[in-house]
C-alpha angles and dihedrals in degrees: 000000000000088000090050091053089049090052090050092054094047090055139224095311092066091044094057093046094048100040092133093056091045092053092047092052090057102033099049096062089040092054091048090050092051093050094054117122094242111069092199093054090046092054091046093050091046091053092050093048091046090053090050089050091054091049091052092047091048091049092050092047091049090047090052093048100040107026132237117332123241115281125221095256091049092051089047092050092050091049095047094046095049092044093051093042092051093046091051093047092052092044092050089051092048093048095046127092096243126138092252098042094114090055096053097105094043090051089049090051091052089049090053089057090048093050088046089063090048093056096042124101087260092063091107092069110117095244092051093047091052091049093049092050090050094050095041110029118193094251091056094048091045090055092050091050092051089049093061094042096253129142113267094216117144093252091054091050091059092046094046090050089059092052091049089051090051090052094051092048090053090047091055089055099043095046089066087079091058095112096043112122093241090055099041092048093055121096089231111029091188092060088056093048091049088059111156090009094060116109118154091208090061098041098099096154107071118162096248105026141076124222116200111197120183109239120218116238092014129111097220138026119253126217114237106202139170113255140158093246137077091262138000111260110202097197117112117244092243090058094065100043097097091041093053093046092052093046093049090048091050090051091050093242094116129034125223096240092071098044096114093048092050091047092051092051092051091047089051090053091050091049095048095046096044096255092268131176112288093239092059096062122105141162091287090069091061091057091044091051093050092046091050094049090056089058098049123102122246097226121066090217090068091064122087110258091245097037096130092052092056127072110269093241091060092053092050090052089050093049092049089064093057123086131214096026114158110222128221115286113252090239089057089051089052090048091056092046090049091051091050089047088060090048092049092048089053093048090051086080091062131356097017099041106140120239090228112059112234095024125109123218102177103042104173093156090060090055097060117122121247108236118196111214117221142140090288093054100054113144092241140330117266129247122235127225089252092059093054093042085056091053092047088054093058123109089261087073102026100040133286142156128306130259112002093356097073093116093050126084108246118218091200119059104329111208142181114236122199124224138099091306089062104036106029097071089045090051092048091053098044098038103031088221123150127263097258094039091062098036091049103046117126131216088252090058093062113081103194097162096055118111086251108028110229146170117236110215105206145125113298139166093253091065092040131074130238093010096305125136110245144138107098110117090197135348093265089063090071102094146134116244120193115233110248116238090241091061090050092047092052092053106259095141092047089050092051091050092051091050089050092052089051088062100248126143097201122068088222104031094170089072092063103050093104132052096210096058119026136174115334094012091055091048092048094057097036100046119352099067089057092046089054089052090052092055094041092053090058105036139006116274119225112258130175129225090267092059095254114147130207115273142180093291089056087073088064089051089053091051092052090049091061089070094052091105136096118281099031115137105236093207093054091045092052091047093050093047095042093240127146113266116245125226134027095271094051094045102041112015109033104090102155096150090056093043101043104018133250095273092059093048093047090051089053092048091049091053089051092051093049092047101049106024111079116226108237099167100065089111091065123094120220108251127201112264110268125177129198121212108291097252091050098051119112091010095123099163125208122310092209119102115256118254117249114259125226125209118213090338094300119113116219126186122221090250089064090063096046116119125199 
């Protein structure tokens, strides 16, 4: 049997080469047993030897299929490493300044009870199996096995998981002595708590070191490192950006219309933190990210062109040499921290799952900056009726040139052209909708044949990405807004019908010709900046003490201000503006659309619009619908005269170039 055990250890390769010896080892005692004088004893011995033979064959077959079982030193190394790692994690939590620091030992005690169930004979119950797999996923156990040079076969994973559970249960018991004098007086409290388990040769998980142990039956060595998470994930942060975005979109946490912004924030985090391995991150990276954001400029033009390809420290040095840089707004900093908080919460299910249940390693939400709102921190100054009346008196509305001469009075055949540049500001004024809500409406969102024509502000594919419905900032933003009579008089419904006959989906298709700038962003750069110049050249534009000027959204603020008078129904005002209703009755009991019908409610909303919103376009004449080529629409150009050009420092008048 000694020879059989030796064969078992040497593995299947030896067995196949030495089949003759193996058969002789079994058959010789069996032959002696069969030739005994007592037939009964012979049969009994033959049965025993046959059973042993089956056990040996089964062991060899299992060894061939699953690999070599864990050895005593490997089990001991797994136990020591997990015990020390768990003790250090709990101690770090107890010594930190977190909100739950005082509860560290109690949490550890509760964990000991939990791990006690997982190592009990009842551990095969479905709920315990599910819990064990969640706490010790296969990839984490596989990495630990490779770290001690053990086979990563499936049978070893299950066995190793049990030893890791034992270690954590012991850690929950031993950590209760953390505040004993003998422990607190020691240079390394964990070494004292380890006691009889401490062996420097087996402690391969120090806080600031890396142990690389060659793993048997693996192609490469795996780093076994100390980290704050259940297991050390070696992937770089940049490698999981697309994966996280897709998963959060699939779960409905993130919408497709903000994909680029979310991607840029995650890339910025990777850049600032050095794009390290996921397992190497800790709470210090949250503070470093916040500190770095407070040093970054607001405008992209202030960055070096190759900033993201350089180390972050080099870019900061470069920026420190520049003067007059406007830094990121604190609300933008909080936005980035909030985005990363969502990412961290998602990763807590896998790569960033804390060792101590209930604790939080990457607490981005706790790092947000408190911003005191006051008069000096208003979102933006508000327009006045006179400012918009000035805009609606420009050549865009009264007749100008074509193409990029829309804001200039044309001496030859002045005309009014219809597109987003013409209708979007009118819609903002007479509907109080947001920039993207108007720029992103579809033909199907305009109900011209209804008893009260209206625009349905809702999710649509135009405002989404990759064919997804998107656009609603919150549920209250889904609303029906009646179309003001002035919009109908000036030809909005005829324009929509002409766009529909041309086969477009979007009401303003010229705003969606590019992927880089879409909707409101495209309108802003094509038309709005020049419209602002037109107004600013004729009257002063409101500006706050921080230098912030009025903008497109300020038109919405003006519209809301019209209802700041006595007698306005607050529910109707909230429904028109797309705001959340206030009060139990408004939120839960007022169901006028269901009780009276949409047509009745729209008629009431239209009456409200006509009563409180001043008409400032009555000086305009309705012009026949005219469309420019698609790529030329909403390109209004500047209304300012062009500066005279000089050639080689010598000024020449036009008369100098005249020829007879």
